[in-house]
C-alpha positions, -999 to +999 in steps of 0.1 A: -291+368-843-281+353-810-268+373-782-242+359-759-234+374-726-199+374-715-190+378-679-155+381-667-142+351-648-136+372-618-173+381-616-185+345-618-160+335-591-171+364-569-208+354-574-201+318-563-182+330-532-211+354-523-236+327-528-217+303-505-212+330-479-249+338-479-258+302-476-235+297-447-246+329-429-283+319-432-278+283-420-257+294-390-281+321-380-310+296-379-292+273-355-290+282-317-255+293-306-236+271-282-265+247-279-286+273-261-322+273-273-338+306-284-353+327-257-388+326-272-404+298-291-406+304-328-377+330-326-355+308-348-380+284-362-407+263-348-407+255-310-392+221-303-417+194-294-417+183-257-404+148-251-431+124-241-422+096-218-438+063-229-465+051-206-452+022-184-465-011-196-495-022-175-481-057-173-449-044-158-467-022-133-489-051-123-458-074-119-441-048-097-472-044-076-476-081-072-440-085-061-444-057-035-476-074-022-459-108-020-429-093-001-453-076+023-472-109+029-439-128+035-428-102+060-462-104+078-459-142+079-424-141+092-434-116+119-462-139+130-439-168+131-413-149+152-440-138+176-453-174+179-418-188+184-409-162+211-441-171+230-430-207+228-395-198+240-410-180+270-432-210+278-402-234+275-380-212+296-407-210+323-411-248+323-373-252+324-371-230+354-398-248+372-381-282+364-348-269+377-364-256+408-380-290+415-348-310+409-324-317+436-289-304+438-273-337+427-296-347+399-309-332+366-337-350+349-337-359+312-367-336+308-346-306+318-319-314+292-346-319+265-362-286+273-328-268+272-321-284+237-356-273+225-349-237+237-316-237+220-330-249+186-359-225+188-337-195+198-315-202+167-346-204+145-359-171+158-324-155+152-323-168+117-359-155+109-349-121+124-318-119+102-338-129+071-361-100+077-332-075+078-321-085+042 
């Protein structure tokens, strides 16, 4: 003899609704509210793992360091050139003054004109080097 259990259809429907409600209630309780993590690790499950930043590639680090070193050397070289050029400017200006002092009121020598041109070119070169170092 077989026994069959008969449940009223309202009881089965109520069981399904209760099971769905229980599933929803448990899943929402396990998740933090409004994206706020639980106050204590392990309160609502295991503590989240910390995010680990990948180590920078040693080749990239080396490349950056080399670029910095090269820029530093270029700046040092430019500074030495500016210093040398300004010393030359002072020397040429002193020579120009002496030449002008020696010349008469009516004549200027070709040497004076050449020195003035040299001074002008050198001054422009120094100015250009100084503006390059500001960029």
